[in-house]
C-alpha positions in Angstrom: -87.2 170.3 52.2 -86.0 168.1 55.1 -84.0 170.1 57.7 -81.2 167.6 57.6 -80.9 167.8 53.8 -81.1 171.6 53.9 -78.5 171.7 56.7 -76.2 169.5 54.7 -76.5 171.6 51.6 -76.0 174.8 53.5 -72.9 173.5 55.2 -71.5 172.4 51.8 -72.1 175.9 50.5 -70.8 177.8 53.4 -67.9 175.6 54.7 -67.0 174.0 51.4 -65.0 175.4 48.4 -67.8 177.8 47.4 -67.9 179.5 50.9 -67.1 182.9 49.4 -70.3 182.8 47.3 -72.6 182.2 50.3 -75.1 185.0 50.9 -75.8 186.5 54.4 -79.3 184.9 54.3 -77.7 181.4 53.8 -75.3 182.0 56.7 -78.2 183.1 59.0 -80.3 180.1 57.9 -77.3 177.7 58.6 -76.8 179.1 62.1 -80.6 178.7 62.8 -80.5 175.0 61.7 -77.4 174.3 63.7 -79.0 175.7 66.8 -82.1 173.6 66.2 -79.9 170.5 65.7 -78.1 171.1 69.0 -81.3 171.6 71.0 -82.8 168.4 69.6 -79.6 166.4 70.4 -79.7 164.8 66.9 -76.4 164.2 65.2 -75.4 166.9 62.9 -74.6 165.9 59.2 -70.9 165.7 58.7 -69.2 166.8 55.6 -66.7 164.5 54.0 -63.3 165.7 54.9 -61.2 166.9 51.9 -58.4 164.7 50.8 -55.2 165.8 52.7 -52.6 167.5 50.6 -49.4 165.6 49.8 -47.0 165.6 52.6 -44.2 168.2 52.2 -40.7 166.8 52.2 -38.6 168.4 54.9 -35.3 169.7 53.6 -32.3 168.0 54.9 -29.6 170.4 56.3 -26.1 170.0 55.1 -23.2 170.1 57.4 -23.0 173.3 59.3 -26.3 174.5 57.9 -29.3 175.3 60.1 -32.9 175.4 58.9 -34.9 178.6 59.7 -37.4 178.2 62.5 -40.9 177.2 61.4 -43.1 180.3 61.0 -46.6 180.5 62.3 -49.4 179.9 59.9 -53.1 180.0 59.8 -55.0 177.1 61.3 -56.0 174.3 58.9 -59.5 175.0 57.5 -60.4 171.4 58.2 -59.8 172.0 62.0 -62.3 174.9 62.2 -65.4 174.3 64.2 -68.7 175.0 62.4 -69.4 178.1 64.6 -65.8 179.5 64.1 -66.1 178.9 60.3 -69.4 180.7 60.3 -67.9 183.7 62.1 -65.1 183.8 59.5 -67.5 183.7 56.5 -69.7 186.4 58.1 -66.6 188.6 58.6 -65.6 188.2 55.0 -69.0 189.1 53.7 -69.1 192.2 56.0 -65.7 193.3 54.8 -66.7 193.0 51.2 -69.8 195.1 51.9 -67.7 197.8 53.6 -65.3 197.8 50.7 -68.2 198.4 48.3 -69.5 201.3 50.4 -66.0 202.9 50.6 -65.6 202.6 46.8 -69.0 204.3 46.3 -68.2 207.1 48.7 -64.8 207.6 47.1 -66.3 207.8 43.6 -68.9 210.3 44.7 -66.4 212.6 46.4 -63.6 212.4 43.7 -62.7 215.9 42.6 -63.6 216.8 39.0 -61.3 218.7 36.7 -62.6 222.1 35.9 -63.0 222.7 32.2 -60.8 225.4 30.6 -63.1 228.4 29.8 -63.3 229.4 26.1 -62.5 233.1 25.9 -64.8 233.5 22.9 -67.6 231.8 24.7 -67.1 234.0 27.7 -67.3 237.1 25.6 -70.2 235.9 23.5 -72.6 233.7 25.5 -74.6 233.0 22.4 -71.8 230.8 21.1 -71.9 228.5 24.2 -75.2 226.9 23.1 -75.0 223.9 20.7 -75.7 224.7 17.1 -79.2 223.8 16.0 -80.9 223.4 12.6 -82.0 227.0 12.8 -78.4 228.1 13.2 -76.9 226.3 10.3 -75.7 228.0 7.2 -74.5 225.9 4.3 -70.7 225.5 4.3 -70.8 226.0 0.5 -72.3 229.5 1.0 -69.6 230.4 3.5 -66.7 228.6 1.7 -64.8 231.8 0.6 -66.0 234.1 3.5 -63.4 233.0 6.1 -66.2 232.2 8.5 -66.4 229.0 10.5 -69.7 227.3 9.4 -69.9 225.4 12.7 -69.9 228.7 14.7 -73.0 230.4 13.2 -75.8 231.1 15.6 -79.2 232.6 14.5 -79.9 235.8 16.5 -83.1 237.4 15.2 -84.9 238.8 12.2 -85.1 242.6 11.9 -86.2 244.8 8.9 -86.5 241.7 6.7 -83.0 240.5 7.5 -82.1 237.3 9.3 -79.0 238.0 11.5 -76.4 235.5 12.5 -73.5 235.8 14.9 -70.4 233.8 14.0 -66.6 233.5 14.3 -63.8 233.4 11.7 -62.1 230.2 10.7 -59.2 230.8 13.0 -61.5 231.7 16.0 -59.9 235.2 16.4 -62.7 237.7 16.1 -66.4 238.0 15.6 -68.7 238.1 12.5 -72.1 239.0 11.3 -73.9 237.2 8.5 -77.3 238.3 7.1 -79.8 236.7 4.8 -83.0 238.2 3.4 -85.9 236.7 5.2 -88.4 236.9 2.3 -86.4 234.9 -0.3 -83.7 233.4 1.9 -80.9 234.9 -0.1 -77.4 235.6 1.3 -77.0 239.3 1.7 -73.8 240.2 3.6 -71.1 238.8 5.7 -68.3 240.6 7.6 -65.8 240.0 10.4 -63.9 242.1 12.9 -60.5 241.1 14.2 -60.1 239.9 17.7 -57.5 242.6 18.2 -60.0 245.3 17.6 -61.0 247.1 20.7 -64.6 248.1 21.5 -67.7 247.1 19.6 -67.7 245.8 16.1 -70.2 247.6 13.9 -71.6 246.3 10.6 -73.8 248.2 8.1 -76.4 245.9 6.6 -78.1 248.5 4.4 -79.2 252.1 4.6 -81.7 251.5 7.4 -80.1 248.8 9.5 -76.8 248.6 11.4 -75.8 245.7 13.6 -73.2 245.9 16.5 -71.5 243.2 18.5 -70.8 244.7 21.9 -71.8 248.1 23.1 -70.7 251.0 20.9 -70.6 254.6 21.9 -73.7 256.6 20.9 -71.6 258.7 18.6 -70.5 255.7 16.6 -73.9 254.6 15.4 -77.3 256.2 14.8 -80.8 254.8 14.9 -83.2 253.2 17.4 -81.3 250.5 19.3 -83.0 247.1 19.6 -81.2 244.6 21.8 -81.4 241.2 20.0 -79.2 239.1 22.3 -76.7 239.6 25.1 -74.0 240.5 22.6 -75.9 241.8 19.5 -77.8 245.0 19.1 -79.6 246.3 15.9 -79.9 250.0 15.1 -82.9 250.9 12.9 -82.8 254.2 11.2 -85.7 256.6 12.1 
């Protein structure tokens, strides 16, 4: 592209109505072409001056009225020299870049609201994990049990019983649900109130007892098997 043509187009882009969309590379290239034009002493392309705005009609003071003094205003854009206009455009581009950096820093350092801890989740960490397919028990099976089907979590299989930890419908308490592992048949379900102190103990059958929490040795017999942070199985000897 001829330098004169490129210079004219760049000046239209930078100094014209679309000056705000000029990129730093365009501004730098324009400055380079203007310097070359001055060194070669060839006339620089001149943009057509925009049509002057309609003349404002000065208000006529009435008797005894004084007009306010004329306030200072910015210089007319058509009177800016190319170099001065170039500096103004560069300053605007730089200010926008700094504004973007400030917004990014502010977003990265904005404080986050701490989530309110769930008392049940704090007491039973097994309930903090999302429910998986392995954890799910049909809501139809639990319909009359008073147990929240969305709270069931599979813990382990002991003595041919699958053991689940869960919560009541109202969220106040803790529950144990068991299924037989050989034929996948519901076996037992029970809950302890949240107001009950100490461990909750559930007898599954004559050989298996399950406790939520840590019971006293005198409260339960059998060989203890820790199944999870909150659940322990006791198998009769």
